[in-house]
Steps between C-alpha positions, in 0.01 A plus 500: 500500500765242417751776429446661841573169671831464320607861555761529779577815697826551694437500873783757565467765225164425338640441150271301272642192321622605159769393246730785616449433875399136560340421839576164660271319746733411788220329712135571567460858602850615391576605144824684403605674182855456362594854609413433867677161487812681386462761772465230765810313369705822499389588856589146618851526341557843658400379850727196469797727399431734797475198734830350371671844529384541861609149586839578340537814703435304817776251421862609543670496159794253504843665459664468166784247495791703371829337418827672592676719244760231419224249449318736266826550309559124476152459355556777245827331398304191378316708238720811433858503384730781604373837633642424846478858619135542393404164662663606826324838509168338413528224756572744787222746390238223474604339831479833685171587339316179604674498836349842557158369410529205740604739773213741432316433833809568705576802284149641563560483877838656489464845343866596545624327181286489189666277231422627154484267199779488252376489145758393240608631159698279261700667226649296220496424125224288345531125543707512819247350731305785669160345459627148572648619831160632614311187378735264673476690830116485487513122426722443809285707741160378358352845512273672239714635217421698190700663218366823364630715219552866571477597128119473498452724804371855457347770726135458591273623219731414214503200265691216670484334835465662846775463766259292714486232228833379642318376806198368301747245346625409851145445625424278203819298564370401848131462413411839659621399848581851620693382811725278285545770235620747766807282552581446130763605260444730201771513231476818296683432171630772260504762777745698291234559237308736735804727540443876465524580133669841539617740770362789304134606553276397209164602373389133493452296824738210567212259572695178467819631662527725803125485567520120533799529734306738730204260496724214605627681808197413718530136405874467569478693826228292655140628520148368458408506134147447356547233232241421228476115490456488120693808389369852552416653167291224345283434804436829680199360695698231688569519875859590583710276729721672758857356495771603741837510321726543801599129501508448123856474369553687175792388280559724202714405198625687197769489232562879525646501155753784472555549875863395447562843347367665819728277713800565275440872526490483873813276526677697223621186326561672160875542539711666232879457465779250441544362852170319567432128467265464199396138577437573862290803422296304246430225752399761760264671252340162419425440868392854586156378617656359823583866605135610475389743780169667580619830341539313168135390517408868570703608193320236292160638590368341821374758749683521842184397693472168319875429534465556876219239515729244325788493746657172391679563171702223336618437148522188278804449287494407131545124455826376355549181294583287808176609670291433194651150464414426864148635447453260205576193714518551878166642642221257588287646217792546254399539137688186383340297778154613387561384146654174620184432700285576194694251289501247783117493482544365145758246615791691346826597680604854410868595536641845465869492394739748675580661161126563447459663845807723434354617170156573655666709777711688237187586302314625809791728576525611133132592485508658852188303600610391847365182663156564356646466152634156566152354476417663170832369352453151631127497382619604151762219497266232629182569305587268208607220729181533710299485179664195346631275781169397663407333163833322472635191685795681661638420846762773520549841342822704532510879446847615397657828383445416133128434556469824693667701233289336228175567682584868574598555138175339389304730732674812349640598846799671338275698264283606795804624691637710209165664420411555870 
């Protein structure tokens, strides 16, 4: 009899109180099991989301404040050294894209002129600043931004990630606010890695090459794509979120290693004979990337349809010693400034001698690592100092060429270079 009094039954579903499904007495006459409480919480959250979305639709979205192209370029100059041509192209393309979004209402009324979006493709060697350009633009505009790697993408049904996972990352970057995501920027890195493997028909499918390019077409063009919020293949039961990509700016970047041969072949720079200027021709061959054209991308393995959806094509030049020296010291987040701040936290003044900076830049050029390699070199040089100095009573530490050479030799950098 006592057991019957203690037994609770859920007022909603009739579940009896048990260790697997506990029933809680809310107040006299209302008992709820944990399953029903979870269901009520989920229903409440869903209704709140719907209400917020309807309220948001009722309100007019404030126009994005877009700086002029010269202002965008001036902001980029604070973080990126050189690459003037690429910065100019990018500034104009981004300004026109978001100006188009702000003018969307007027554009809808006037059907005579339909402004299409201008996606961008950046071509240049590794470490020249392709990813940094896109990151800096997103920071200036304060819009959702995500970097995705094209190398992991495959056709649907194969091991790898679906094309739609690009937009999953964008949704996650803005906490699943679809309206905000639809005005974001997606940077697709390593776009050259999905080039068509061969012009010849093959028995095996090109599931991570041409197939991925064809899948990207609908995203780049601008269409409504059903996006799985947590990735498609691991959670097939989840509800898909419709995302319109017509106002999402896609910036693609790739090193396109070996495309210089395609450009040289088109320009016919391999001259034979006694009359030509050897030094001039060598310099021209070194800077062939600046002459890149859409037909070179087609020769490399991008399909014409995807090239047509990336109308803004610009190249980034290899960084010379002067540019690398400026990168080490001038930008707001320069590598040397970062280490100086780290040492300053321990009350130590860190000084980089000019001879040390020159040697670091020479090594970056020698190893062909670009700007990205500067950090790995400086980290190798500074690791011993960062280990020892916090324990010592030192007020000032100077890094000179001798110290740099000694640390690089200690880290077997020369050995690594010869073997690699």
